[in-house]
N, C-alpha and C positions, 0 to 999 in steps of 0.2 A: 449254567451252575442249574439242576435240577431242581423243580418246587415238588418239593414234601407235603401231601396234604391227609391228615390222618383220615383213618375207611370211615370215621361216622360223620364228615363233613356231608352234608348237602350245597351241594354246588348252586345250585338254582337262582336266582335271583331273587334279591330279597329287595325289602324298603331300603334296607341302608345303602346298597350294591348304587341304586338308584339318582340316592342323595350323593353317594360320590361322584357318581358320573358328572352330576350338577354342579357339584364342586369342581372337577373337573373343567369342566368348563366353564366357572366362573375363575377357576385358576390360570388358564390360558389364555384367558381374556386379559388379564391383569399383568399374565406374564407378558399378550402384546402390546399393552399398553407402558409397559415397564421399560421394553423392547425399542419400542416409538420413540420415548423421552431418552433414552440414552443415545437414540441415533442423532436426536435433536444437540445434546448436552454433547457431542463428539462431533457434530458441524460448526455451532457455533465454537466451541473450540479451537478447530481449525481455521475458520476464517478467524477468529484472535490471533493466534498462532501465528496465519498473514499476514492481518494489517500490521503486527506487533516487527515483521522481518521487514513489511516494507519503511515502517518509520525507522526504524534502525539501522537500514542503509538509505535513506533519506540522511539523520544526522551524521551519517561517517558520511555520504557526500557533499553534505553542508559545506565543510572548511573549503575542498576541493572546488569549488564554484564557487565562493568568493575571492579566493585566491585570484582564481583565470579575474573576476570581476576587477581584484583591485592592480592586477595586471590590465587589466585592460585598461582601465581610469587610467592608470600611473602610462601606458600609453597614448592614448588621448592626450595628456595633460601636455607630455612632452612632445610629440605633433601640434598642439593649438600652440606650445611657444615657440619653436621652431617656425612655426607657418609666421605668429606676428613677428619675430626677428626679422623673418624674409620680407613682411609687408611695409617696412619701414622705411626700407633703402627701397624698395620698387616704387613707394607713396612720391619720397622726396623726388627722386628721377622722376618720377610722371609729373610730378610739380616743376621741378625746371622745366621739362619739355613745352609742357603750357604755357610760361613763362615768356622760352624764345620763341613760342607762335605770336603772344601777343606783340613782343617785341619788335617782330617781324613784320605783321603785321600794322605798328604803329610807326 
């Protein structure tokens, strides 16, 4: 798009143009600051989303871990119960064997 200027316009730099340049430099500084703040906000949001997803994942895994622990606990209980059952006859057998040995010595 072509820029049309009236013929009576003097295009030499004026004091107002210098003020616009300074304002433009100030605006650029504000824009850079704003852009930096936006970047920081986006980074914080990404970190928040990542943390939120991790927490959600951990919550989703928690019931599975609890079920696994419960199953392990139940298996351990059954193993201990079976071991206790087998220990009683073994202890009786050993006791009887010791008595036989004592009787043999006397």
